[in-house]
C-alpha positions in Angstrom: -29.1 59.2 -18.5 -32.2 57.2 -17.9 -32.0 55.8 -14.4 -35.2 53.7 -14.1 -36.1 51.0 -16.5 -38.5 52.3 -19.2 -41.5 50.3 -20.4 -39.7 49.7 -23.7 -36.7 48.2 -22.0 -38.7 45.6 -20.1 -41.3 44.9 -22.7 -41.9 41.1 -23.0 -41.9 41.2 -26.8 -38.5 43.0 -26.8 -37.0 40.6 -24.4 -38.3 37.7 -26.4 -36.7 39.2 -29.5 -33.4 39.4 -27.6 -33.5 35.7 -26.7 -34.2 34.9 -30.3 -31.3 37.0 -31.6 -28.7 35.8 -29.1 -27.9 32.4 -30.6 -27.7 33.7 -34.2 -25.5 36.6 -33.3 -23.2 34.3 -31.3 -22.7 31.7 -34.1 -24.2 33.0 -37.3 -22.5 33.4 -40.7 -21.1 36.8 -39.8 -18.6 37.2 -37.0 -19.9 40.0 -34.8 -16.3 41.1 -34.0 -15.9 41.8 -37.7 -19.2 43.8 -37.6 -17.8 45.8 -34.7 -14.6 46.4 -36.6 -16.7 47.6 -39.6 -18.7 49.9 -37.3 -15.4 51.5 -36.3 -14.2 51.8 -39.9 -17.4 53.5 -41.3 -17.3 56.0 -38.5 -13.6 56.5 -38.3 -13.7 55.6 -34.6 -11.1 53.7 -32.6 -13.6 51.2 -31.2 -16.8 49.4 -32.2 -19.4 47.3 -30.3 -22.4 45.1 -31.1 -24.6 45.0 -28.1 -27.6 42.8 -26.9 -29.5 44.6 -24.1 -31.5 42.3 -21.8 -33.3 43.1 -18.7 -30.2 42.8 -16.4 -27.1 42.6 -18.6 -25.8 44.3 -21.7 -23.9 41.6 -23.5 -21.3 42.6 -26.2 -21.5 39.9 -28.9 -19.0 41.9 -31.0 -16.0 43.9 -29.7 -13.3 45.8 -31.6 -10.6 48.2 -30.3 -11.7 48.0 -26.6 -9.8 47.2 -23.4 -8.8 43.5 -22.8 -11.0 43.3 -19.7 -14.1 43.8 -22.0 -12.8 41.1 -24.4 -12.4 38.6 -21.6 -15.6 39.5 -19.8 -17.9 41.0 -22.5 -20.9 42.2 -20.4 -21.9 45.0 -18.1 -25.0 45.7 -16.0 -27.8 47.4 -18.0 -27.9 50.2 -15.3 -24.3 51.1 -16.2 -24.7 50.9 -20.0 -25.0 53.7 -22.6 -26.8 51.2 -25.0 -29.9 51.2 -22.8 -30.6 54.7 -24.1 -30.9 53.3 -27.7 -33.3 50.7 -26.5 -35.3 53.2 -24.4 -35.7 55.6 -27.3 -35.7 53.1 -30.2 -33.6 55.7 -32.0 -30.0 56.6 -32.6 -28.1 58.1 -29.7 -25.4 60.6 -30.5 -23.1 61.9 -27.7 -20.1 64.0 -28.5 -18.9 64.5 -25.0 -20.0 61.9 -22.4 -18.7 64.1 -19.5 -21.3 66.8 -20.1 -24.3 64.9 -21.7 -26.9 64.1 -19.1 -27.5 60.7 -20.7 -24.0 59.6 -20.0 -22.6 61.7 -17.3 -23.4 59.3 -14.4 -23.0 56.0 -16.4 -20.3 53.7 -15.0 -19.4 52.4 -18.5 -18.0 55.9 -19.3 -15.4 55.6 -16.6 -14.9 51.8 -16.8 -14.4 51.7 -20.6 -12.8 55.2 -21.0 -15.6 56.5 -23.4 -15.3 60.1 -24.4 -17.8 60.1 -27.3 -20.5 57.6 -28.1 -22.6 56.8 -31.2 -25.2 54.0 -31.1 -27.9 53.0 -33.6 -30.7 50.4 -33.0 -30.2 46.8 -33.8 -33.6 45.4 -34.6 -34.8 41.8 -34.4 -38.0 39.8 -34.2 -41.1 41.9 -35.0 -38.9 44.9 -35.4 -38.1 45.0 -31.7 -34.9 46.8 -30.7 -32.7 44.1 -29.2 -29.5 46.1 -28.8 -27.2 48.5 -30.6 -24.4 48.8 -33.0 -22.0 51.3 -31.6 -18.9 53.4 -32.3 -16.9 54.8 -29.4 -13.9 57.1 -28.9 -11.8 57.8 -25.8 -11.8 61.6 -26.7 -14.8 63.8 -27.3 -15.7 64.4 -30.9 -18.5 65.4 -33.3 -20.3 62.7 -35.2 -21.4 63.5 -38.8 -24.8 62.6 -40.3 -22.9 60.5 -42.9 -21.3 58.5 -40.1 -24.7 58.0 -38.4 -26.2 56.8 -41.7 -23.3 54.4 -42.4 -23.5 52.9 -38.9 -27.3 52.5 -39.4 -26.6 50.6 -42.6 -24.3 48.2 -40.8 -27.0 47.7 -38.1 -29.7 47.1 -40.7 -27.5 44.5 -42.5 -27.0 42.6 -39.3 -30.7 42.7 -38.7 -31.2 40.8 -42.0 -29.7 37.6 -40.4 -32.1 34.7 -40.0 -33.2 34.4 -36.4 -32.7 38.2 -35.9 -34.9 39.6 -38.6 -38.7 39.7 -38.2 -39.3 38.4 -41.8 -37.4 36.5 -44.4 -35.2 39.3 -45.6 -33.6 39.3 -49.1 -30.0 38.4 -48.7 -29.0 39.9 -52.1 -30.8 43.0 -51.1 -28.7 43.1 -47.9 -25.5 41.2 -47.4 -24.7 40.0 -50.8 -25.4 43.3 -52.4 -23.1 45.0 -49.9 -19.6 43.8 -51.0 -18.0 46.4 -48.8 -19.6 44.7 -45.8 -18.5 41.3 -46.8 -14.9 42.5 -47.5 -14.8 44.0 -44.1 -15.1 40.5 -42.5 -11.8 39.1 -41.2 -13.0 35.6 -42.0 -13.4 34.1 -45.5 -17.1 34.2 -46.5 -18.6 32.2 -49.4 -22.3 31.9 -50.4 -23.6 29.3 -52.9 -27.0 28.8 -54.5 -29.2 25.7 -54.6 -26.9 24.1 -57.2 -23.8 24.7 -55.2 -22.5 27.5 -57.4 -20.6 30.5 -55.9 -22.8 33.6 -55.3 -20.4 35.6 -53.1 -16.7 35.5 -52.4 -15.2 38.2 -50.1 -11.7 39.6 -50.0 -10.7 37.3 -47.0 -11.6 34.3 -49.2 -9.4 35.7 -52.0 -6.5 36.1 -49.7 -6.9 32.7 -48.0 -7.4 30.5 -51.1 -5.8 32.6 -53.9 -8.9 32.7 -56.2 -10.3 36.1 -57.3 -14.0 36.7 -57.2 -14.2 36.7 -61.0 -12.5 33.2 -61.2 -15.0 31.6 -58.8 -18.4 33.2 -59.4 -20.8 30.7 -60.9 -18.5 27.7 -60.4 -19.4 24.8 -58.1 -17.7 25.5 -54.8 -16.9 21.8 -54.4 -15.0 22.0 -57.6 -13.0 25.0 -56.4 -12.3 24.2 -52.8 -13.6 20.7 -51.9 -13.0 18.2 -54.8 -12.2 15.4 -52.5 -15.4 15.7 -50.5 -17.8 16.7 -53.3 -20.5 14.1 -52.3 -20.6 15.5 -48.8 -20.8 19.1 -50.0 -23.5 18.3 -52.5 -25.5 16.6 -49.8 -25.1 19.7 -47.6 -26.4 21.9 -50.4 -29.3 19.6 -50.9 -30.2 19.8 -47.2 -30.0 23.6 -47.4 -32.2 23.7 -50.5 -34.7 21.6 -48.6 -35.0 24.2 -45.9 -33.1 22.2 -43.2 -31.9 24.4 -40.4 -28.0 24.5 -40.5 -27.3 27.5 -38.4 -24.1 27.2 -36.4 -23.2 23.8 -37.8 -19.4 23.3 -37.8 -17.0 21.0 -39.6 -13.3 20.8 -40.0 -12.4 20.4 -43.8 -9.3 20.4 -45.9 -9.7 23.0 -48.6 -7.7 23.0 -51.9 -5.8 26.3 -52.6 -5.4 27.8 -56.1 -1.8 26.5 -55.9 -3.0 23.0 -55.3 -1.9 22.8 -51.7 -4.4 21.9 -49.0 -5.1 23.8 -45.9 -7.3 22.9 -42.9 -10.3 25.2 -42.4 -13.2 25.4 -39.9 -16.5 25.7 -41.9 -19.5 27.3 -40.2 -22.7 26.7 -42.1 -26.0 28.6 -42.2 -28.9 29.1 -44.5 -30.5 32.4 -45.4 -33.4 33.1 -47.8 -32.6 34.5 -51.3 -34.6 35.8 -54.2 -34.2 32.4 -56.0 -34.4 30.2 -53.0 -32.3 29.3 -49.9 -28.7 30.4 -50.0 -26.0 28.4 -48.1 -23.5 30.7 -46.4 -20.1 29.3 -45.3 -17.7 31.1 -43.0 -14.2 29.6 -43.4 -11.6 30.1 -40.7 -8.0 29.1 -41.4 -6.9 26.4 -39.0 -3.4 26.0 -40.3 -1.8 27.6 -37.2 -4.2 25.8 -34.9 -3.5 22.4 -36.6 0.2 23.0 -36.4 -0.1 24.1 -32.8 -2.3 21.1 -31.9 0.1 18.8 -33.7 3.0 20.3 -31.7 1.0 20.2 -28.5 0.1 16.5 -29.3 3.8 15.7 -29.8 4.7 17.5 -26.6 1.8 15.8 -24.8 3.0 12.4 -26.2 6.6 13.2 -25.2 5.4 14.3 -21.7 3.2 11.2 -21.4 6.1 8.9 -22.4 8.4 10.7 -20.0 6.0 10.4 -17.1 5.1 6.8 -17.9 8.8 5.9 -17.9 9.1 7.2 -14.3 8.8 4.8 -11.4 7.3 7.6 -9.4 3.4 7.8 -9.5 2.1 11.2 -10.7 -1.5 12.3 -11.2 -3.3 15.6 -11.9 -6.8 16.7 -10.9 -8.9 19.7 -11.6 -10.4 22.1 -9.0 -13.4 19.8 -8.6 -11.3 16.7 -7.9 -11.9 15.1 -11.3 -9.0 13.1 -12.8 -7.0 14.8 -15.6 -4.0 12.5 -15.8 -2.3 9.6 -14.1 0.9 7.9 -15.3 1.6 4.2 -15.6 3.3 4.0 -12.2 0.2 5.5 -10.6 -2.0 2.9 -12.3 0.4 0.1 -11.1 0.3 1.3 -7.6 -3.5 0.9 -7.5 -3.5 -2.5 -9.2 -5.2 -1.4 -12.4 -4.1 -2.1 -16.0 -2.0 0.7 -17.4 -4.1 1.1 -20.5 -7.4 1.2 -18.6 -9.2 4.6 -18.5 -8.7 6.4 -15.2 -12.0 6.7 -13.3 -13.1 10.4 -13.2 -13.3 10.4 -9.4 -10.2 8.2 -8.6 -8.2 10.9 -6.8 -11.2 11.7 -4.6 -11.8 8.1 -3.9 -8.2 7.5 -3.1 -8.3 10.4 -0.6 -11.6 9.3 0.9 -10.9 5.5 1.3 -7.2 4.8 1.2 -5.1 7.6 2.6 -4.2 7.6 6.3 -1.9 9.4 8.6 1.1 7.3 9.9 -0.6 7.3 13.3 -3.5 5.3 12.0 -6.1 8.1 11.6 -7.8 9.0 8.3 -7.0 12.1 6.4 -9.6 14.8 6.7 -10.8 16.3 3.3 -9.0 19.5 4.0 -5.7 17.6 4.5 -5.8 15.9 1.1 -2.6 16.9 -0.8 -4.6 17.6 -4.0 -7.1 19.8 -2.1 -4.4 21.8 -0.4 -2.6 22.3 -3.7 -5.8 23.4 -5.4 -6.1 26.0 -2.7 -2.7 27.4 -3.6 -0.5 25.6 -1.1 2.9 24.1 -2.0 2.8 20.7 -0.3 6.2 19.2 0.5 7.2 15.8 2.0 3.9 14.9 3.7 4.0 11.4 5.2 0.9 9.4 4.3 0.0 5.7 4.5 -1.7 4.2 1.5 -4.0 1.2 2.4 -5.4 -0.5 -0.7 -7.6 -3.5 0.2 -5.9 -6.8 -0.5 -2.4 -5.1 -0.6 0.2 -4.4 2.1 0.2 -0.9 3.4 2.5 1.5 1.6 4.3 4.4 3.1 4.4 7.6 0.9 6.0 10.9 0.9 3.7 13.3 -1.1 4.4 16.5 -2.9 1.7 18.6 -4.6 1.8 21.8 -6.6 -1.1 24.0 -7.9 -1.5 24.1 -11.7 -1.8 27.7 -12.9 -2.2 29.4 -16.2 -1.5 33.1 -15.9 -3.4 34.1 -12.7 -6.0 31.4 -13.0 -5.7 28.2 -10.9 -6.7 25.1 -12.9 -6.1 22.2 -10.5 -3.2 20.3 -8.9 -0.4 17.9 -9.7 0.4 15.3 -7.1 3.6 13.2 -6.9 3.7 10.1 -4.7 7.2 8.9 -3.6 6.9 5.3 -2.3 9.3 5.0 0.6 7.9 1.6 1.8 11.2 -0.2 1.0 13.2 2.5 2.9 10.8 2.3 5.9 11.0 -1.5 5.8 14.8 -1.4 5.8 14.7 1.0 8.7 12.3 -1.2 10.6 14.4 -4.3 9.9 17.5 -2.6 11.1 15.6 -1.6 14.3 14.4 -5.2 14.5 18.0 -6.5 14.3 19.0 -4.1 17.0 16.1 -5.0 19.3 16.8 -8.8 18.8 20.5 -8.3 19.5 19.8 -6.2 22.6 17.3 -8.8 23.9 19.7 -11.7 23.4 22.5 -9.8 25.2 20.3 -8.7 28.1 18.2 -11.8 28.8 19.7 -14.6 31.0 17.6 -17.4 29.5 15.8 -18.2 26.3 12.5 -18.2 28.2 13.1 -14.5 29.1 14.3 -13.5 25.6 11.7 -15.3 23.5 8.8 -12.8 24.0 11.0 -9.8 23.1 12.3 -11.6 20.0 8.9 -12.4 18.6 7.6 -8.9 19.4 10.5 -7.3 17.6 10.2 -9.5 14.6 6.4 -9.3 14.2 6.2 -5.5 14.7 9.2 -4.8 12.4 7.8 -6.8 9.5 4.2 -5.6 10.0 2.8 -9.1 10.2 -0.2 -9.9 12.5 1.2 -12.8 14.5 4.7 -14.2 15.4 5.6 -17.4 17.3 8.8 -18.9 18.5 9.0 -22.7 18.7 11.9 -24.6 20.3 12.7 -28.3 20.0 12.0 -30.4 23.1 15.2 -31.8 24.5 13.5 -35.1 24.6 11.8 -36.4 21.5 11.4 -34.9 18.1 8.7 -32.3 18.8 8.6 -28.5 18.7 6.9 -26.7 21.6 5.6 -23.1 21.5 7.8 -20.9 23.7 6.5 -17.4 23.0 3.9 -15.6 20.7 3.0 -12.1 19.8 -0.3 -10.8 18.3 0.2 -7.1 18.1 -2.6 -4.8 19.1 -5.4 -7.3 18.5 -7.1 -8.1 21.8 -9.3 -10.8 20.3 -6.2 -12.7 18.9 -4.4 -12.5 22.3 -7.2 -14.6 23.8 -6.7 -17.5 21.5 -5.5 -20.7 23.2 -1.8 -21.6 22.8 -1.0 -24.2 20.1 -0.1 -27.8 20.9 3.4 -29.3 20.3 4.0 -30.5 16.7 6.1 -33.3 15.4 8.4 -33.4 12.4 6.7 -32.1 9.2 3.5 -31.2 11.1 2.0 -27.7 10.9 4.1 -24.8 9.6 6.8 -24.8 12.2 7.2 -28.6 12.0 7.5 -28.4 8.2 10.2 -25.8 8.4 12.0 -27.8 11.0 11.9 -31.1 9.0 13.0 -29.4 5.8 15.7 -27.3 7.6 14.6 -24.5 5.2 12.0 -21.7 5.1 8.4 -22.7 4.3 6.0 -20.1 2.8 2.3 -20.7 2.4 0.3 -18.2 0.4 -3.1 -19.4 1.4 -3.3 -21.3 4.7 -6.9 -22.3 4.1 -6.1 -24.0 0.8 -2.8 -25.7 1.6 -3.2 -29.5 1.8 0.4 -30.9 1.6 1.4 -30.0 5.2 -0.3 -32.3 7.6 -2.0 -30.7 10.6 -1.6 -27.2 9.1 -3.0 -24.7 11.6 -4.7 -21.4 10.9 -4.2 -19.5 14.1 -6.9 -17.0 13.3 -9.5 -17.1 10.5 -8.5 -13.6 9.6 -5.0 -14.7 8.8 -4.2 -15.8 5.2 -0.4 -16.2 4.7 2.1 -18.0 6.8 5.9 -18.2 6.9 8.2 -20.4 9.1 12.0 -20.5 9.1 14.1 -23.0 11.1 16.1 -21.7 14.1 19.7 -22.9 13.9 21.9 -24.0 11.1 20.1 -24.8 7.8 20.9 -27.4 5.2 21.1 -31.3 5.4 23.8 -31.2 8.0 22.3 -28.5 10.1 21.1 -28.8 13.6 17.6 -27.3 13.9 16.7 -26.3 17.4 13.4 -24.5 16.7 11.4 -22.4 14.3 10.1 -18.9 13.9 6.6 -18.7 12.4 4.8 -15.5 11.2 1.2 -15.0 10.0 -0.5 -12.1 8.2 -3.8 -11.2 6.4 -2.0 -9.3 3.6 1.0 -10.8 2.0 4.2 -8.7 1.8 5.1 -8.3 -1.9 8.9 -8.3 -1.2 8.8 -12.0 -0.3 12.5 -12.7 -0.9 13.6 -9.9 1.3 11.3 -11.0 4.2 12.4 -14.6 4.0 16.1 -13.7 3.9 15.8 -11.3 6.8 13.8 -13.7 8.9 16.2 -16.5 8.1 19.1 -14.4 9.2 17.4 -13.6 12.6 16.6 -17.3 13.0 20.2 -18.3 12.3 21.5 -15.7 14.8 19.0 -16.9 17.4 20.2 -20.5 16.8 23.8 -19.4 17.3 22.7 -17.7 20.5 21.1 -20.9 21.8 24.2 -23.0 20.9 26.5 -20.4 22.5 24.3 -20.2 25.6 24.4 -23.9 26.0 28.2 -24.0 25.5 28.6 -21.2 28.0 26.4 -23.0 30.5 28.4 -26.2 30.1 31.7 -24.3 30.5 30.4 -22.6 33.6 29.3 -25.9 35.0 32.6 -27.5 34.4 34.5 -24.6 35.9 32.2 -24.6 38.9 32.5 -28.3 39.6 36.2 -28.9 38.7 37.6 -28.3 42.2 34.6 -30.0 43.8 35.0 -33.0 41.4 38.7 -33.4 42.2 38.0 -33.2 45.9 35.2 -35.7 45.7 37.2 -38.1 43.6 40.0 -37.9 46.0 37.7 -38.4 49.0 35.8 -41.4 47.5 39.0 -43.2 46.4 41.0 -42.3 49.6 38.4 -43.8 52.0 38.6 -47.4 50.7 42.3 -47.1 50.0 43.0 -45.9 53.6 41.1 -48.8 55.0 42.9 -51.3 52.8 46.3 -49.8 53.6 45.6 -49.7 57.3 44.7 -53.4 57.5 47.5 -54.5 55.3 49.9 -52.6 57.5 48.4 -54.2 60.6 48.9 -57.7 59.2 52.4 -56.8 58.2 53.4 -55.4 61.6 51.6 -58.0 63.7 51.9 -61.5 62.2 50.2 -62.9 65.3 47.0 -61.2 64.2 46.7 -63.6 61.4 45.7 -66.4 63.7 43.1 -64.4 65.6 41.7 -61.7 63.3 43.0 -62.6 59.8 39.7 -63.7 58.2 37.9 -60.6 59.5 40.7 -58.2 58.4 40.8 -59.9 54.9 37.0 -59.5 54.6 37.3 -55.7 55.3 40.1 -55.5 52.7 38.1 -57.4 50.2 34.9 -55.2 50.8 36.9 -52.0 50.4 38.6 -53.4 47.3 35.2 -54.2 45.8 33.9 -50.7 46.7 37.0 -49.2 45.1 36.6 -51.3 42.0 32.9 -50.3 41.8 33.8 -46.6 41.9 36.4 -47.1 39.2 34.0 -49.1 37.1 31.4 -46.3 37.5 33.9 -43.7 36.5 35.1 -45.6 33.5 31.5 -46.4 32.6 30.6 -42.7 32.9 33.6 -41.5 30.9 32.7 -44.0 28.1 29.1 -42.9 28.0 29.8 -39.2 28.0 32.6 -39.4 25.5 30.6 -41.8 23.2 33.3 -44.5 23.4 30.9 -46.9 25.1 28.4 -47.8 22.4 24.7 -48.5 23.1 23.1 -51.6 21.7 19.5 -50.5 20.9 16.8 -53.0 20.1 13.0 -52.8 19.9 11.7 -53.4 23.5 8.6 -53.0 25.6 9.5 -50.3 28.2 6.3 -51.0 30.1 7.3 -54.7 30.6 10.8 -53.7 31.7 9.4 -51.2 34.3 7.1 -53.9 35.7 10.0 -56.4 35.9 12.4 -54.0 37.7 9.6 -52.9 40.1 9.0 -56.6 41.0 12.7 -57.0 41.6 12.9 -54.2 44.1 9.6 -55.1 45.8 11.2 -57.4 48.4 13.5 -54.6 49.6 10.6 -52.3 49.8 8.7 -54.8 51.9 11.7 -55.2 54.3 11.8 -51.4 54.6 8.0 -51.2 55.3 7.4 -49.2 52.1 4.3 -49.2 49.8 5.3 -49.8 46.2 2.7 -48.6 43.6 3.1 -49.0 39.8 0.9 -47.3 37.1 2.1 -48.7 33.9 0.3 -49.1 30.5 -0.1 -52.5 29.0 2.7 -51.9 26.5 4.9 -49.0 25.4 7.2 -49.8 22.5 10.6 -48.2 22.6 13.9 -48.5 20.7 16.8 -48.5 23.2 19.5 -50.4 25.0 17.6 -52.8 27.3 20.6 -53.5 29.6 21.3 -49.8 30.1 17.7 -48.9 30.6 17.5 -51.7 33.2 20.5 -50.1 34.9 18.6 -46.7 34.9 15.5 -48.3 36.5 17.5 -50.2 39.1 19.4 -47.0 40.1 16.2 -45.0 40.4 14.1 -47.6 42.2 17.0 -48.6 44.7 17.5 -44.9 45.5 13.8 -44.4 46.1 13.8 -47.4 48.6 17.2 -46.6 50.1 16.5 -42.9 50.9 12.9 -43.3 51.9 11.5 -43.1 55.4 9.9 -45.9 57.5 6.3 -46.4 56.4 6.8 -44.3 53.3 5.8 -45.1 49.7 7.3 -45.4 46.2 5.1 -44.6 43.2 6.2 -45.6 39.7 4.3 -44.1 36.6 4.9 -44.6 32.9 3.0 -42.6 30.2 3.2 -41.8 26.5 3.1 -38.0 25.9 3.7 -36.4 22.5 5.8 -39.3 21.2 7.8 -39.2 24.4 7.9 -41.9 27.1 7.6 -40.2 30.5 8.7 -42.2 33.6 8.3 -40.8 37.1 9.6 -42.4 40.3 8.3 -40.6 43.4 9.4 -41.3 47.0 8.5 -39.9 50.4 12.0 -39.8 51.7 14.4 -37.2 52.8 14.1 -35.2 49.6 16.4 -32.4 48.6 16.5 -28.6 49.2 15.5 -26.6 46.2 19.1 -25.3 45.7 20.5 -28.9 45.6 18.0 -30.4 43.1 19.9 -29.1 40.1 23.1 -30.8 41.4 21.6 -34.2 41.9 23.0 -35.6 38.7 26.5 -34.2 39.0 29.4 -36.5 39.7 29.9 -37.5 43.4 27.1 -35.3 44.5 25.5 -36.4 47.8 23.0 -34.3 49.7 24.2 -32.8 53.0 21.4 -34.7 54.8 22.6 -38.0 53.3 26.2 -37.4 54.0 25.5 -37.0 57.7 23.4 -40.2 57.7 24.5 -43.8 57.5 23.3 -44.6 54.0 26.4 -45.6 52.0 27.0 -44.4 48.4 29.5 -42.9 46.0 27.3 -40.3 44.3 27.9 -41.8 40.9 24.8 -43.8 40.4 22.5 -41.0 39.3 25.3 -39.5 37.2 25.6 -42.7 35.2 21.8 -42.8 35.0 21.8 -39.3 33.5 24.5 -40.2 31.0 22.5 -43.3 29.9 19.3 -41.2 29.5 21.0 -38.5 27.5 22.7 -41.1 25.3 19.1 -42.2 24.5 18.3 -38.6 23.5 16.3 -38.1 26.7 16.3 -35.9 29.8 16.2 -36.5 33.5 15.0 -34.0 36.1 14.2 -33.9 39.8 11.5 -32.0 41.6 10.2 -31.7 45.2 7.6 -34.2 46.3 6.9 -32.5 49.7 8.1 -34.7 51.3 10.5 -36.7 49.2 11.6 -36.4 45.6 10.2 -37.0 42.1 12.6 -38.1 39.5 11.3 -37.7 35.9 12.9 -39.5 32.9 11.7 -38.5 29.4 12.8 -40.8 26.5 11.9 -40.3 22.8 9.8 -43.0 21.3 11.6 -44.0 18.0 11.3 -46.8 15.5 14.4 -49.0 15.1 
């Protein structure tokens, strides 16, 4: 065997001839596998080869009877080839026993291809250069006869006549067409026509395929025999061939007419070779019936599979090993917001992975973690949790499965299935939200303590950016912000708290006024809600639901408001769930108020009975004592009668005042005593009552200061409000200290009239301030003093204020006390 490259092997002219011959031998009018089969037949050998020997590789363009490995990968290195001996010597190489012949003993091809005997003849091309070999091989040793060498040489010389291979315009009739045994050896149907389109050659495979014998078709126009329906096209093709146009390797799928009249699909490969009388059009015809049937069946199966996958609600897509899109069903297209009929971008799966897929903990997926990449590497991906974040859409939670696509042992790509578990995750979060809200309401002693936990649970569970709880002010018709939550956004947490809103104002006020949920898709574009607030420019959508019972007869005590930058698509579910939480929160507030009232009643019942008994017993005892004295000592009438009667009358009046206050209080609290509201000027009424108490303040050495606006319209019962002012001002004077002061202020704040009466008197300990407006309450400091009183004046005052929809509170003035009355400003 020749080990080093010979000059002949690497000669530039020879390598140029190889390059010229390669395209013709790969797609010319003769199938090289058929030539390899003919080479085996003429030498009575099991196998045949047609070889092109380059400078590095020996490419087998025709293979017959060899191992499958050579069919799938038809090349070996030149250093391992036996054909290089043919090229090096430019002559036939005859080896009867490859194990002993020095030319083959060390060649790797002998072992790899199981070659026991080898016969190779030169295959000549451009300028008569040896471009390769036509070979016959046998797995056992054998002797090759001179006749077999000559026959194989004839096959090689015929192949050399092909245009592009031959050095000159060889005569086809002298070669191929005059060698019917060569044409009949071809597995494919072969037809040759002249410049008029008449049949010159018709091999055995054509006879078998179409049913016509060679005698029946020779000299007849081929378009008349096989292609009557496309005669114009075929005639134009013949004209092009006659004009010398290059048609080598041109393919077209045609429907050929059989002798029986049936039609059959064929693949026509066209080429032009020179003939004695001009160019000859050669047509190789491959029966495509099985292929067309298989393609039709595959198309039906593909359509069925496509329809099946498109009917699924589960998104599915496939990708090749390079990440290019192969398939995506309708559910996948819907998930990414594109029209179902739109073509899928080639790189969509890669873009999805790069831009949109995140771990549930908020970190991006690394390329090696993409389900499609892992599947392409051969992994079976199961139940991987991934978040999908498409711009302008709510985040989706996915469970992803992926499988590698394989054909035999070759890996082709991956199929990825996306299970959308967003609704399930939302349901789990909402259940957790309900549990968190219930626990917060059970554990917190006051609404102020529970509010932050409620808004945090609601906002985080729904995945919105901001949540707020608003509660109705006990005085007036305004909602005040009680708690807010902004998630993990430090910038949003620095925003100033919102101001109170009236009925119909802003999102909470609109929900409260309507007693129904209010949804705003675009906060920046909404114009119907007055004073609509955008808490943060990044927030787009808002939702508010009333807290408390809904409907025309419902009592709204507040509102829950939520804001987000991306709207949740399941709008009805979000509204329904939030409305349920708001209703439950309203029930909690009502229940808490009822429980507090019940506790207050239980706590004061015994004290109330004792105080009533004490306050009534004192004047009754005095009356009874003096009446008994007058009855037992008639002589006292003359000396002390008038004084004793005066005491009896004074205690009787005190007793009557207590009874009147009790009846008045009972009527006010039960609603049996009706108010008679009118439009009045509260500022004028305050100035009037301050002027009335001024003489008493002067006698007590007190400084009386009033800070009252020019006017403050109010709708209320003037007589009852006068009673409130007289009680507060008289108490401020009565329980003050020498040289002290009384300050009266009236302001209008958020549609609420705020009246404060501040004194510098004895004041109250912090633990007694909450009891100031309970029946018969009197401070311990006052009880030990000499200031008379029943403890009912401020209780009646509280009842009057509450009947007006207001609130009264007391705070320390250090020293003294500040009593604040808040009354809603309403039209009549």
